[in-house]
PDB file with one MODEL, atoms N, CA, C and O in Angstrom:
MODEL        1
ATOM      1  N   MET A   1     -13.125 108.976 -17.212  1.00  0.00           N
ATOM      2  CA  MET A   1     -14.536 108.736 -16.937  1.00  0.00           C
ATOM      3  C   MET A   1     -15.019 107.549 -17.890  1.00  0.00           C
ATOM      4  O   MET A   1     -14.574 107.474 -19.035  1.00  0.00           O
ATOM      5  N   GLU A   2     -15.845 106.717 -17.445  1.00  0.00           N
ATOM      6  CA  GLU A   2     -16.312 105.552 -18.248  1.00  0.00           C
ATOM      7  C   GLU A   2     -17.769 105.736 -18.519  1.00  0.00           C
ATOM      8  O   GLU A   2     -18.555 106.068 -17.631  1.00  0.00           O
ATOM      9  N   ASN A   3     -18.150 105.499 -19.866  1.00  0.00           N
ATOM     10  CA  ASN A   3     -19.556 105.488 -20.197  1.00  0.00           C
ATOM     11  C   ASN A   3     -20.126 104.056 -20.463  1.00  0.00           C
ATOM     12  O   ASN A   3     -19.489 103.246 -21.137  1.00  0.00           O
ATOM     13  N   GLN A   4     -21.191 103.802 -19.983  1.00  0.00           N
ATOM     14  CA  GLN A   4     -21.831 102.429 -20.180  1.00  0.00           C
ATOM     15  C   GLN A   4     -22.952 102.521 -21.234  1.00  0.00           C
ATOM     16  O   GLN A   4     -23.675 103.512 -21.332  1.00  0.00           O
ATOM     17  N   ALA A   5     -23.057 101.407 -22.031  1.00  0.00           N
ATOM     18  CA  ALA A   5     -24.032 101.377 -22.990  1.00  0.00           C
ATOM     19  C   ALA A   5     -24.336  99.916 -23.478  1.00  0.00           C
ATOM     20  O   ALA A   5     -23.484  99.045 -23.305  1.00  0.00           O
ATOM     21  N   SER A   6     -25.410  99.658 -24.023  1.00  0.00           N
ATOM     22  CA  SER A   6     -25.759  98.381 -24.593  1.00  0.00           C
ATOM     23  C   SER A   6     -25.719  98.546 -26.181  1.00  0.00           C
ATOM     24  O   SER A   6     -26.264  99.507 -26.724  1.00  0.00           O
ATOM     25  N   LYS A   7     -25.092  97.626 -26.842  1.00  0.00           N
ATOM     26  CA  LYS A   7     -25.089  97.661 -28.270  1.00  0.00           C
ATOM     27  C   LYS A   7     -25.866  96.506 -28.847  1.00  0.00           C
ATOM     28  O   LYS A   7     -25.516  95.362 -28.557  1.00  0.00           O
ATOM     29  N   PRO A   8     -26.880  96.717 -29.632  1.00  0.00           N
ATOM     30  CA  PRO A   8     -27.685  95.612 -30.104  1.00  0.00           C
ATOM     31  C   PRO A   8     -26.998  94.803 -31.151  1.00  0.00           C
ATOM     32  O   PRO A   8     -26.411  95.361 -32.077  1.00  0.00           O
ATOM     33  N   PHE A   9     -27.050  93.540 -31.039  1.00  0.00           N
ATOM     34  CA  PHE A   9     -26.456  92.649 -32.052  1.00  0.00           C
ATOM     35  C   PHE A   9     -27.355  91.361 -32.171  1.00  0.00           C
ATOM     36  O   PHE A   9     -27.548  90.635 -31.196  1.00  0.00           O
ATOM     37  N   LYS A  10     -27.854  91.131 -33.318  1.00  0.00           N
ATOM     38  CA  LYS A  10     -28.814  90.030 -33.627  1.00  0.00           C
ATOM     39  C   LYS A  10     -29.910  90.033 -32.636  1.00  0.00           C
ATOM     40  O   LYS A  10     -30.268  88.991 -32.086  1.00  0.00           O
ATOM     41  N   ARG A  11     -30.467  91.215 -32.388  1.00  0.00           N
ATOM     42  CA  ARG A  11     -31.655  91.330 -31.459  1.00  0.00           C
ATOM     43  C   ARG A  11     -31.274  91.051 -30.033  1.00  0.00           C
ATOM     44  O   ARG A  11     -32.169  90.793 -29.228  1.00  0.00           O
ATOM     45  N   ARG A  12     -29.997  91.084 -29.651  1.00  0.00           N
ATOM     46  CA  ARG A  12     -29.607  90.892 -28.256  1.00  0.00           C
ATOM     47  C   ARG A  12     -28.693  92.039 -27.893  1.00  0.00           C
ATOM     48  O   ARG A  12     -27.952  92.583 -28.712  1.00  0.00           O
ATOM     49  N   ALA A  13     -28.791  92.395 -26.546  1.00  0.00           N
ATOM     50  CA  ALA A  13     -27.909  93.492 -26.100  1.00  0.00           C
ATOM     51  C   ALA A  13     -26.603  92.977 -25.634  1.00  0.00           C
ATOM     52  O   ALA A  13     -26.540  91.947 -24.962  1.00  0.00           O
ATOM     53  N   ILE A  14     -25.517  93.688 -25.982  1.00  0.00           N
ATOM     54  CA  ILE A  14     -24.179  93.430 -25.535  1.00  0.00           C
ATOM     55  C   ILE A  14     -23.761  94.608 -24.712  1.00  0.00           C
ATOM     56  O   ILE A  14     -23.676  95.742 -25.183  1.00  0.00           O
ATOM     57  N   ARG A  15     -23.480  94.276 -23.356  1.00  0.00           N
ATOM     58  CA  ARG A  15     -23.112  95.447 -22.464  1.00  0.00           C
ATOM     59  C   ARG A  15     -21.693  95.933 -22.828  1.00  0.00           C
ATOM     60  O   ARG A  15     -20.768  95.156 -23.061  1.00  0.00           O
ATOM     61  N   THR A  16     -21.594  97.238 -22.857  1.00  0.00           N
ATOM     62  CA  THR A  16     -20.276  97.784 -23.231  1.00  0.00           C
ATOM     63  C   THR A  16     -19.925  98.900 -22.330  1.00  0.00           C
ATOM     64  O   THR A  16     -20.839  99.507 -21.771  1.00  0.00           O
ATOM     65  N   VAL A  17     -18.572  99.265 -22.113  1.00  0.00           N
ATOM     66  CA  VAL A  17     -18.129 100.346 -21.409  1.00  0.00           C
ATOM     67  C   VAL A  17     -17.094 100.993 -22.105  1.00  0.00           C
ATOM     68  O   VAL A  17     -16.152 100.317 -22.518  1.00  0.00           O
ATOM     69  N   TRP A  18     -17.137 102.395 -22.324  1.00  0.00           N
ATOM     70  CA  TRP A  18     -16.087 103.160 -22.932  1.00  0.00           C
ATOM     71  C   TRP A  18     -15.179 103.790 -22.011  1.00  0.00           C
ATOM     72  O   TRP A  18     -15.635 104.568 -21.173  1.00  0.00           O
ATOM     73  N   ASN A  19     -13.888 103.534 -22.071  1.00  0.00           N
ATOM     74  CA  ASN A  19     -12.913 104.070 -21.181  1.00  0.00           C
ATOM     75  C   ASN A  19     -12.255 105.251 -21.942  1.00  0.00           C
ATOM     76  O   ASN A  19     -11.552 105.074 -22.937  1.00  0.00           O
ATOM     77  N   GLU A  20     -12.513 106.395 -21.439  1.00  0.00           N
ATOM     78  CA  GLU A  20     -12.052 107.649 -22.089  1.00  0.00           C
ATOM     79  C   GLU A  20     -10.510 107.810 -22.061  1.00  0.00           C
ATOM     80  O   GLU A  20      -9.875 108.327 -22.981  1.00  0.00           O
ATOM     81  N   GLN A  21      -9.985 107.335 -20.958  1.00  0.00           N
ATOM     82  CA  GLN A  21      -8.455 107.600 -20.811  1.00  0.00           C
ATOM     83  C   GLN A  21      -7.686 106.668 -21.693  1.00  0.00           C
ATOM     84  O   GLN A  21      -6.648 107.060 -22.227  1.00  0.00           O
ATOM     85  N   GLU A  22      -8.173 105.364 -21.889  1.00  0.00           N
ATOM     86  CA  GLU A  22      -7.496 104.474 -22.816  1.00  0.00           C
ATOM     87  C   GLU A  22      -8.113 104.540 -24.289  1.00  0.00           C
ATOM     88  O   GLU A  22      -7.603 103.971 -25.254  1.00  0.00           O
ATOM     89  N   GLU A  23      -9.169 105.237 -24.329  1.00  0.00           N
ATOM     90  CA  GLU A  23      -9.892 105.322 -25.651  1.00  0.00           C
ATOM     91  C   GLU A  23     -10.158 103.858 -26.204  1.00  0.00           C
ATOM     92  O   GLU A  23      -9.869 103.549 -27.360  1.00  0.00           O
ATOM     93  N   GLU A  24     -10.719 103.000 -25.314  1.00  0.00           N
ATOM     94  CA  GLU A  24     -11.078 101.626 -25.752  1.00  0.00           C
ATOM     95  C   GLU A  24     -12.458 101.244 -25.320  1.00  0.00           C
ATOM     96  O   GLU A  24     -12.935 101.711 -24.286  1.00  0.00           O
ATOM     97  N   TRP A  25     -13.076 100.454 -26.042  1.00  0.00           N
ATOM     98  CA  TRP A  25     -14.381  99.840 -25.644  1.00  0.00           C
ATOM     99  C   TRP A  25     -14.089  98.477 -24.985  1.00  0.00           C
ATOM    100  O   TRP A  25     -13.176  97.751 -25.377  1.00  0.00           O
ATOM    101  N   TYR A  26     -14.930  98.161 -23.943  1.00  0.00           N
ATOM    102  CA  TYR A  26     -14.792  96.895 -23.307  1.00  0.00           C
ATOM    103  C   TYR A  26     -16.177  96.195 -23.429  1.00  0.00           C
ATOM    104  O   TYR A  26     -17.201  96.805 -23.123  1.00  0.00           O
ATOM    105  N   PHE A  27     -16.200  95.032 -23.834  1.00  0.00           N
ATOM    106  CA  PHE A  27     -17.489  94.252 -24.029  1.00  0.00           C
ATOM    107  C   PHE A  27     -17.665  93.190 -22.978  1.00  0.00           C
ATOM    108  O   PHE A  27     -16.670  92.633 -22.514  1.00  0.00           O
ATOM    109  N   SER A  28     -18.885  92.878 -22.578  1.00  0.00           N
ATOM    110  CA  SER A  28     -19.164  91.812 -21.719  1.00  0.00           C
ATOM    111  C   SER A  28     -18.978  90.535 -22.364  1.00  0.00           C
ATOM    112  O   SER A  28     -19.699  90.266 -23.324  1.00  0.00           O
ATOM    113  N   VAL A  29     -18.003  89.613 -21.921  1.00  0.00           N
ATOM    114  CA  VAL A  29     -17.655  88.411 -22.479  1.00  0.00           C
ATOM    115  C   VAL A  29     -18.886  87.411 -22.378  1.00  0.00           C
ATOM    116  O   VAL A  29     -19.079  86.566 -23.253  1.00  0.00           O
ATOM    117  N   VAL A  30     -19.674  87.542 -21.314  1.00  0.00           N
ATOM    118  CA  VAL A  30     -20.844  86.673 -21.134  1.00  0.00           C
ATOM    119  C   VAL A  30     -21.844  86.976 -22.237  1.00  0.00           C
ATOM    120  O   VAL A  30     -22.423  86.061 -22.824  1.00  0.00           O
ATOM    121  N   ASP A  31     -22.056  88.303 -22.531  1.00  0.00           N
ATOM    122  CA  ASP A  31     -23.020  88.672 -23.594  1.00  0.00           C
ATOM    123  C   ASP A  31     -22.568  88.216 -24.908  1.00  0.00           C
ATOM    124  O   ASP A  31     -23.390  87.738 -25.689  1.00  0.00           O
ATOM    125  N   VAL A  32     -21.213  88.332 -25.249  1.00  0.00           N
ATOM    126  CA  VAL A  32     -20.751  87.974 -26.578  1.00  0.00           C
ATOM    127  C   VAL A  32     -20.887  86.387 -26.695  1.00  0.00           C
ATOM    128  O   VAL A  32     -21.390  85.895 -27.705  1.00  0.00           O
ATOM    129  N   VAL A  33     -20.464  85.660 -25.724  1.00  0.00           N
ATOM    130  CA  VAL A  33     -20.628  84.198 -25.866  1.00  0.00           C
ATOM    131  C   VAL A  33     -22.125  83.775 -26.038  1.00  0.00           C
ATOM    132  O   VAL A  33     -22.477  82.867 -26.791  1.00  0.00           O
ATOM    133  N   GLY A  34     -22.935  84.491 -25.297  1.00  0.00           N
ATOM    134  CA  GLY A  34     -24.344  84.196 -25.462  1.00  0.00           C
ATOM    135  C   GLY A  34     -24.955  84.473 -26.861  1.00  0.00           C
ATOM    136  O   GLY A  34     -25.852  83.773 -27.329  1.00  0.00           O
ATOM    137  N   VAL A  35     -24.429  85.505 -27.476  1.00  0.00           N
ATOM    138  CA  VAL A  35     -24.789  85.767 -28.921  1.00  0.00           C
ATOM    139  C   VAL A  35     -24.258  84.734 -29.859  1.00  0.00           C
ATOM    140  O   VAL A  35     -24.937  84.207 -30.740  1.00  0.00           O
ATOM    141  N   LEU A  36     -22.923  84.459 -29.600  1.00  0.00           N
ATOM    142  CA  LEU A  36     -22.275  83.537 -30.519  1.00  0.00           C
ATOM    143  C   LEU A  36     -22.698  82.152 -30.442  1.00  0.00           C
ATOM    144  O   LEU A  36     -22.586  81.422 -31.427  1.00  0.00           O
ATOM    145  N   THR A  37     -23.221  81.697 -29.240  1.00  0.00           N
ATOM    146  CA  THR A  37     -23.717  80.390 -29.019  1.00  0.00           C
ATOM    147  C   THR A  37     -25.215  80.270 -29.189  1.00  0.00           C
ATOM    148  O   THR A  37     -25.779  79.176 -29.168  1.00  0.00           O
ATOM    149  N   GLU A  38     -25.860  81.447 -29.363  1.00  0.00           N
ATOM    150  CA  GLU A  38     -27.303  81.534 -29.476  1.00  0.00           C
ATOM    151  C   GLU A  38     -27.973  80.915 -28.215  1.00  0.00           C
ATOM    152  O   GLU A  38     -29.004  80.251 -28.320  1.00  0.00           O
ATOM    153  N   SER A  39     -27.391  81.138 -27.069  1.00  0.00           N
ATOM    154  CA  SER A  39     -27.849  80.556 -25.713  1.00  0.00           C
ATOM    155  C   SER A  39     -28.762  81.511 -25.111  1.00  0.00           C
ATOM    156  O   SER A  39     -28.540  82.721 -25.170  1.00  0.00           O
ATOM    157  N   GLU A  40     -29.770  81.024 -24.542  1.00  0.00           N
ATOM    158  CA  GLU A  40     -30.695  81.836 -23.720  1.00  0.00           C
ATOM    159  C   GLU A  40     -30.248  81.732 -22.287  1.00  0.00           C
ATOM    160  O   GLU A  40     -30.481  82.672 -21.527  1.00  0.00           O
ATOM    161  N   ASN A  41     -29.639  80.683 -21.876  1.00  0.00           N
ATOM    162  CA  ASN A  41     -29.192  80.443 -20.506  1.00  0.00           C
ATOM    163  C   ASN A  41     -27.721  80.738 -20.356  1.00  0.00           C
ATOM    164  O   ASN A  41     -26.874  79.916 -20.705  1.00  0.00           O
ATOM    165  N   LEU A  42     -27.410  81.939 -19.824  1.00  0.00           N
ATOM    166  CA  LEU A  42     -26.062  82.405 -19.723  1.00  0.00           C
ATOM    167  C   LEU A  42     -25.390  82.006 -18.342  1.00  0.00           C
ATOM    168  O   LEU A  42     -24.191  82.201 -18.141  1.00  0.00           O
ATOM    169  N   TYR A  43     -26.198  81.462 -17.445  1.00  0.00           N
ATOM    170  CA  TYR A  43     -25.670  81.165 -16.142  1.00  0.00           C
ATOM    171  C   TYR A  43     -24.396  80.362 -16.100  1.00  0.00           C
ATOM    172  O   TYR A  43     -23.465  80.683 -15.362  1.00  0.00           O
ATOM    173  N   PRO A  44     -24.359  79.242 -16.950  1.00  0.00           N
ATOM    174  CA  PRO A  44     -23.096  78.465 -16.859  1.00  0.00           C
ATOM    175  C   PRO A  44     -21.866  79.309 -17.167  1.00  0.00           C
ATOM    176  O   PRO A  44     -20.819  79.112 -16.549  1.00  0.00           O
ATOM    177  N   TYR A  45     -21.973  80.273 -18.138  1.00  0.00           N
ATOM    178  CA  TYR A  45     -20.857  81.109 -18.581  1.00  0.00           C
ATOM    179  C   TYR A  45     -20.526  82.124 -17.428  1.00  0.00           C
ATOM    180  O   TYR A  45     -19.354  82.477 -17.296  1.00  0.00           O
ATOM    181  N   GLN A  46     -21.479  82.603 -16.602  1.00  0.00           N
ATOM    182  CA  GLN A  46     -21.262  83.497 -15.645  1.00  0.00           C
ATOM    183  C   GLN A  46     -20.601  82.879 -14.333  1.00  0.00           C
ATOM    184  O   GLN A  46     -19.931  83.564 -13.560  1.00  0.00           O
ATOM    185  N   SER A  47     -20.833  81.627 -14.167  1.00  0.00           N
ATOM    186  CA  SER A  47     -20.299  80.950 -12.991  1.00  0.00           C
ATOM    187  C   SER A  47     -18.871  80.433 -13.027  1.00  0.00           C
ATOM    188  O   SER A  47     -18.341  79.928 -12.037  1.00  0.00           O
ATOM    189  N   VAL A  48     -18.254  80.577 -14.226  1.00  0.00           N
ATOM    190  CA  VAL A  48     -16.922  80.076 -14.446  1.00  0.00           C
ATOM    191  C   VAL A  48     -15.946  81.095 -13.914  1.00  0.00           C
ATOM    192  O   VAL A  48     -16.017  82.269 -14.278  1.00  0.00           O
ATOM    193  N   SER A  49     -14.992  80.650 -13.019  1.00  0.00           N
ATOM    194  CA  SER A  49     -13.905  81.526 -12.526  1.00  0.00           C
ATOM    195  C   SER A  49     -12.724  81.489 -13.319  1.00  0.00           C
ATOM    196  O   SER A  49     -12.172  80.426 -13.603  1.00  0.00           O
ATOM    197  N   VAL A  50     -12.264  82.730 -13.732  1.00  0.00           N
ATOM    198  CA  VAL A  50     -11.052  82.759 -14.489  1.00  0.00           C
ATOM    199  C   VAL A  50     -10.009  83.469 -13.729  1.00  0.00           C
ATOM    200  O   VAL A  50     -10.283  84.534 -13.176  1.00  0.00           O
ATOM    201  N   ILE A  51      -8.804  82.940 -13.661  1.00  0.00           N
ATOM    202  CA  ILE A  51      -7.695  83.625 -12.883  1.00  0.00           C
ATOM    203  C   ILE A  51      -6.552  83.844 -13.882  1.00  0.00           C
ATOM    204  O   ILE A  51      -6.043  82.939 -14.543  1.00  0.00           O
ATOM    205  N   PHE A  52      -6.192  85.172 -13.927  1.00  0.00           N
ATOM    206  CA  PHE A  52      -5.132  85.647 -14.803  1.00  0.00           C
ATOM    207  C   PHE A  52      -3.928  85.958 -13.945  1.00  0.00           C
ATOM    208  O   PHE A  52      -2.894  86.379 -14.463  1.00  0.00           O
TER     209      PHE A  52
ENDMDL
END
């Protein structure tokens, strides 16, 4: 089961998900980049496609 939450960081919310089976937190990359770049416009980061 996964639990979703927002973690405040520098007055901004970073979306997170806890995976109980793997016992790991997952963080929204878009939210982290927004905090680190102090950007208000996150659209350019959301529109980038990444293929692994």
